[in-house]
N, C-alpha and C positions, 0 to 999 in steps of 0.2 A: 504493500499499500503505500502511497505515495506520500510525501508532507505535504499536509495541508496548513493555511493560517489560521491562525486563532485568533476567533472576531468576535463574538456575540458574549458570550461565555463570562468573561468579567463582568460585563453589565447587568446579565441578569441575575447573576448571584448577589451582586452588591444593592439591586433591587428587593432582594430576600433580605437584608439587610445583616447584622454581624452578630446575633444574638449564638451565642455560645453554649448548647445545651448535654452534648453528651459526657463532656469531663467532668460537670459538678452533676451529674445525676444523683438526685435524693431518692429516700423510699417512694418505690413506683406501686400503683394499688389498680392491678389486674380487674377483669370481669369475677364475680364469686369472692370479693373481697380479698384476695390473695395481698398482701405486701412484702414484696422485694426489698430489702434495701440495698442498693446497688452503690453507695457511697464511698464503701469499706470493705472491698471484695476479698476474700480470703486468700491465701495462700497454702496453709495446711489446717491439720486439723489435730483437736489433741492426740498426741501417741496412744496407742491400746499401751497396758502395762502389766496383761497378763500374758503367758502361752496362750495358744491357742489351735487346736488342732486341723480345723480345716475352716477354711475363707471360701464363701461361693458367692461368685460374682459372675453378674450377666453382661454380654457383650450385644450390640446392637444386629449383628451378622456374624456369618463364622467367618474367622480370616482366611485371605486366599494363599497366603503364604506367610512364614515365619521369619524367611530369610530375611535379614534387616534391609538390603538395600531395594526388597519389592514392599514394604512395610509402608508405603505414603497414604496411609488412611485412619480412620479410628480405630477400627477393631483391632486392626494388624500390631499397632504402634503401642498401643495399650496392654495389651501382651505382653511383647518385645522388651518394654522398657524395662519391665522384671527379669530379663534375661540374658540380653546385650547390651555391657558397658560400653560406654563411647570414649575418647580419647579424652574430651573434655564432658563436665557432666553442667547439665541443669540445672540450678537450686530451684526451688520452689515461690523464688520471689524472681523467678526468671534472670536468675544473673547468672552465672556460668564457675565453677570450682574444677581445680585438676581431677579428673577421671581416671584412663588406665595411664595417660600421660602424668607422669607427677609435676612434670615441666614441660613450659611450650615458648622456646623463645626464637626470636625472628632477627638474627644477625643482620638481616638486609632486606628489604620490601618485599621480593621474590622468592625469599628465603627461608621454610617454618621447617624447627625442628624440634620434633618430641621424644623427649626422655620417657621411658615405660619407668612404671613401676617397680619395684622388684617384688618377686614375691607370688606375682599373680599367678592362679592356673586356672585352667578351663573345669569344667565339671569333671571332666575323666582324669583329671589330676596330673596333665601333661602343664610344661610350663608355658606362658604366653612368653612370645618370643617377636624380637623383628619383624621376622619374615612373616609372620600371621599377619601383623599391621599392614606392612607393605602388600601383602594379596586382597586384603579386604578393599584397600583403598584402590588399588590397581584396578580392580574387575569394576571400577566405576567407572573408568575413566575411557576416550577416545570413542569413535562415531558407531561402534559398535556394540556400547553398552545397552545392555536393558535395564539397566540401574533406574527407579522413579528419582533417585537422586541428582543423577547426571548434570543437569545444570548447574550443580554447586561446583562441579568438576570441568569447567570448558575452559581455563586458563589455568590445568595443571601441566608442566610440561614431564616430571620424573618424579618418583617417591623411588626409593634408594633406601636399604640399612645400611646406615652408615658408621654402627657400632654394635654389640650383640645387644644390646637396652635402646638403642637410638634409630629415629625413621626421618630423615630429613625430605621435603618438598619442596620442589622448585617449581614456579609459577614464571609463566610467559610475561606477566604485568601481574602488579600488585593487585590483590583479591580480598576484599574484606568481606565477603559472603563464603568463600571457600574456610577462611580462620573461623567464623561464627558457626557454620555447620558442624562442624567436630564434633559442637556440643548433643547433635541431632543422631537419629538412626544413620546417618550418612557416615558419622563417623564411627559406627558401631563392628567392636571386632568379633570375627569369627573364628574356629580353626580351622587353618590351610588344611590339613588333612583330614581333617571329617567333611569339609566342602567338598574337595578334589574328590574324595570316596562315594561321596554321595551322587554325585554331579547334578542334573536337572532335579531331581527328587530332594535335595537338599532345602532343609526349611518346611517340608509337607509330611502329611503322617504318615510318608513311608521313608522318606529321607531319613528323618530327625535334625535335629540342631546342635551344635554347639559354640557353647560361651561360655563369658565368665561371670556371670551376674549373681545375683542373691538369690535366685531361684532356677531351677534347674528343670528342661521338658522333661517330666513325668512319661505324659502318653498322652494321645492324640486319637479319641475316637470319631472321625468324620462325622457329620451330620448330629453328635450328640456332646462331646464335650471337649475340655482340653485340660489336663491338669497339671499343675508345675509344683515341685517339693524343694523343700526349702537347702541350699546348697550350705552345708557343714564347713566347708571350706572358703567360704568369703572371705575376701584380702579385705575390707572394710568391714571391721569389728563393729561400727556405729549404725551399721544398716543389715545387722545379723539380724533374719528373718524373726519375728513372733509367731507367726502361723507357720506351722508344719507343712500344709499343702495350701496352693492356691486352686479351684476348679471354675473352671468357665464355661457357663455355659449360653445358647444362641437363640435367646429369646427376641425375635426381630418385632412383633406385635406390641406396639406401646401398653394396650389394657393389659396384655396378661405379663409383660415384663413387671407393670406397677403394681399389678395384685400378687405376683410371685414376691417381690419387696417387702409387700404390708402384712404379707401372711408369714415372712421369715423363709419360703425357702429359696429365696435369695440373699444375701447379706448386703451387697452392694452394687450398683451402675454408675456411670458416669455417663450422661445425657449430652449429646452434640447438639440436639433443640430441645426446647422445652416439651415433654412430654402430656397429652392430651389430661391426664390425670396427676397434673401436678399437684391441684390442690388438696386430693386425696392423699398425695405424701407427704404435703405443707400440716394436713391435721391430723396426720396418724400417731397415734402415740408411740408406736413400733421401729420408726425410723428416724434419721434428721438429717433436713436436707440442707448442704450448703453451698454457697455460689461463689464460685473464685474468680480469680484473675487469670485474662484469658486473652487469646491474639484470633479469636475465631468471630469470623462477622458473618453477616446477612445480606444478600448482595443480590441484583438483578443484570445478569452477564447480557451482553451484546452479540448475538451470535454470526449477524449477517451483516457487514455494513455497509451492503448494497442492496439492504432490504429499506424496511420502513423505518429503521429506525438509525438508519445511515447518515442522516441528517443531524449534528447534533445537536440542532436546535429543537427535534422533537426529543431527544434524551434530555434536553438541561428543561424544556418545557415540564414533560413526566416528574421528573427528578423533583422540580417547584412545586408543583400539585399534588406528593403524599405528604398526608397526614402521617410523620413517623412516630410521633407520641401516643397517637390512638394505633399506629403498628403495634408498639411495643407493649402496650397495654393488654389489646383485644389479642391480635396473634403468638403474641409471646408472655400473657397473662401477667403482664408486669416483672418477667424477668429477661428483659432486654433494656438496653439503650439505645435511643435515636442515634442514628452515625450519620456524619456528615463528611465522613471521609471514609477512605477503607483502612487507612490504618490510624486506629483510636490511639489514647491517650496511654494503652499498657505497652505499645510499641516504642515509646520514648525511652530505651534505654540509653541514650546518649545525647547532649547537646537539648536538655528537656526545656528550659525556658525556648529556645528558638522553634522547638516543633511547635509548643503552646500557643506561643503570638502566633504562627503561623496556621494552626488549627482554627486559631479564632477568625480568621477572615470568613470563613465558611457557615451556613446557618443550616438546622433542620426542620428550622420553620417554614409552611407550605407558603405560596404567593399565588394566587389564582389568576391574579391579574397580569402580572409578569409574564405566568406561563402560558395566559390565553394569547398574549401578545406575540410572544414566538410560533404559537402555532399558527396565528396567524400570516406571520411573516413568511413561514415554511411553505405555506401554501396547500394543495392539496395532499393529505395522508394515506396512504391505502393503509388496510386494516392490519393491526401488529398481533402477531402472533407467538404468544409465549406458554412455552413447554411449561407443564405441571406436572411433577412426581405424582404417582398414584398410589393411594392410602396413607397419602399426607395429609394431615390436618393443617401444617405449618402453611404449608406450598399454595393448600387450595383456598385458606384464609388471605392470605396476602394478595392471591391472584385476585382475591375479592377487592380488597382495598386498592389496586394497581388498577382494577378496572373502572374503580369507582373515580378514581382520580384520572383517571381517561376521559371517561366520559364527563367529566367537569369540566374538560378544556377542549372535548370537538374532538378526541382521538378515540378510534373504537379498536377496543383490545379484547382479543379474543384469545381461548385457549385451547389446547390439546393436552389432555392426560395420556402421560407415558407410563408405563407399566413399570414399577420399581426394580424390575429386576434388568432393564432396561435401559433404565435412565442413565445409569454412568458412560453409557455409549456415546452419549453427547459430547463427552469432553473428548474423545479419541476420532472419533466416525465423522467425517463430513455431511456423511449419505444418512445417518441419525439428525443430523441437524438441516437437513433439505425441507424448506418451507417453514422455519422455524426463525423468528426474529429475535428470541431471547430467552433462557430461563433462568430459576432462581435456584441459587447453592448456596451452600456453608461453605466457605475458604479461611485458609490462614496461613500467614507467614511461620517460618518454624522457631522464629527466636526474634526477640524483643529490640529488632531494627526496620524501619517503616520500609527501607529500601527491598527487604525480601520480601515486601505485599507487593510492591512497585513495580521490579524486575521481573511480575509475570508480565507486564506489556513489553520487554525487552524484546527487539526483533528473534534476537540469539535465542531465548531461552525455550526450552521446549514446551514450557506449560501455555505460550502464546499460540494455541489453535486459531484463531481469525485474523495475525497478521495487522491487526492494528499496532504500529511503532511511533508514533508522534513525539511521544518523548525517550525518545534513545540517545538523545546527545547529553543530558545532566544524567539519566540512568548510567550510561557508559562511564561518565566520568565520575561518579561516585563511586561506584564496584571500587575504580582503581584508586582512589583517594583514602590514604590513611591517615592522613588527621582529621578529626573529630569533626571540628567548625566546618573547614572546606568541605568537607564529604556531607553534613547535616545540609548545609546550602544546596548543593544539589538535588539532594531528596526532596527537601522542598520545593525547589524548581518544578522536580517531577510530580509530583503530590500537585500542586496549583495546574498543572497542563492535566494530567488525570482528571482531576475534580472538577474541571470546567467540564473538561472534553467528554467526560461520564462516560467511556468503554464500558464500565461497569458502572451501575447505580445501587452507593452505598443505602443499606436501610436499617440495619441493626447492628449493635454488638453483642455478644453471646456471654455472658459469663460462663463458665464449666459450674453445671446443676451435678451436684454431687450426693447419691444419695446413701446412708450405712445405716446398717441397722444397730440400734441402739446396744446391742452385744458384743460390739468392736468399737474401734474407732482407729484413727492415726493416718486416714489417708492422704496422698496429697490433693488439693484442693484447686490446684490452679493449672493453667494448660500443661507446665513441667510432667504431668502426667503421660503424657504421650510419648515421652523422651528420658526420663529419670525412672529410677524403682520407687515407684509411690508405695508400692504396696509394703515394701521391707519394713515400715513405721506402722503397720497394722498388728492391733493386740487384743486382747479380750479386757474389758471392763472389767475393773473390780468393784 
C-alpha cells in the first residue's frame, strides 16, 4: 500500500475534545449492579501458605501445542508459562528480572550477551547448556521458520555459544523488541536433545516436552485434560510450587465454565473476555474474582482497505460515533476501560510522562456532529460488513453497539456470523476475509512497550496481514533506537498516525479477570501470567 498524506484525522479528533478517560477510570457499574474498581488493578493475589495436592484449572480451549515457539495465544501460554523458563522473567508488575540468564550485557548496540545461571537442569536431570539456548533461539530465525514469534528475530544475524555458560546474539541493527521479547515465550528454552528426538511431535500429546520450569508435563489426554507435576529440582527456591499437581480442563462454554467454578469442580480460570456469568462469580461465596493489570485490548480491525472502510474519514467517523463508556458498562459488565488508543497506560514501561501527555491528546467521548460531517464529506458509502464470532455474547453485543453508532451517522453496518472454530482463519487466510470489511478481536503486545503493539502495522511484521504501512518511518526508527527518550518520541509519532488513521479502532482495555476458589490463593493476577510461572505461588488457604 502506498503512503498517503494524513489530512482530516487531527481536526476530527480535536473536535471531539481532549478528555482523558481511560487512564483515570474509577469504579465502573455494569448492568445488574456489578461494581468493578478499575483504578487500582492488581498484579498478584495473596500467596497461598499451605501445600495442596491438586489445583484444577480451566482453559477456554485445548492448546494446539506446548512447544513455546507455537504458543502465541491464551490457553497455550497459560500452560507453558509454568513449564518453560525464559532467559529473562516477566514480573507481576510487568517489569523484568533475570531468568535463566543470570546476567544480560550489551557491549555495543548490536551485541547481546546472555550469561546462563549455574545449576539449572531440565526435568530429566540433564543440565541446561549454552547449546540448548542456541538451539531454542536459532530455530526461530530465518525466512523458513514457523515460529509465531519470528517477527522478534528479524534482525538477528547470529546466535553462538561463546563460552560453556554464555550465549552471544549479534544483530544486524539495534533492536529493542528482540531484547524485551526474551522475557516472553520467544525467549523460552527447551532441551535440544528432546526437541530433535521428538521432531514435529515435540510439544504435542505424543511428543512430550522438556523444559526447566517449576512444573513438568506429567500427562496430556487429548480432548480431556492436561496434567502438570511439581518439579522437585527447580532452580528457584522462591518459586518452588506448593501445589503437587496442576490439572487443566478444556471447558469452552462460558456458562459451563462459570458453573464449574461456582460448584468447586474447577479451582480457577483466567478469562480474556468477561464471561456472561461474571455477576454470578462476583456474588458467589465460593470464589474470589480479581481484576489485574493487563496489556489486552478490544478492537475493531479493518481487513480490506479497498472496501467500505478504506476511507479513513469513515473509520474516523465511526470511531467518533461510538459510546465507549456505554460499551464497557453493557458489553463488558463494567469490567473494561474505554480505549482512546490501542496501547493504554499499562504499556508505559518507560518515559511514562511523555506517553501520558501524548495519550491526553485523544478522547473516548463520542461526537456525533463531527462524525456526521466526516460521513457527508466522504460521500456515498456502501454497506460495511463486520464478522462476528458465533457463540460470543461480547462479539454480538459489540456489533449491536457499532451498528447503532453507524446508524446514528448514516452508515449501514451489517454483520456476518463466523463459527468460533473458523474465526481464527480471519487472521491468516485472505479467502476467509473475502467480503468482510472488519472484525472484532482481543489483541495484545507482549511486554510493557507501546512499540510492541504498534509494530503490528510495520510493513515487515508477520502480523501485518492487510498491508497498511503508513507508520513505517517512526516504527523502524523506534525499533532501532536504544535511548529511551528518543525511542518514546518515535513511538508517540507512530501512535499519533495510527490513532488518527485508525486501521484498527480501539474500543476497550481489558483487565485480566482471574477467578480462584476460596480454598486456594496466590495466582498471578496480571498479564504476566502468560509468560511467567503464575501457579508456583498458589497454595492452600489455612
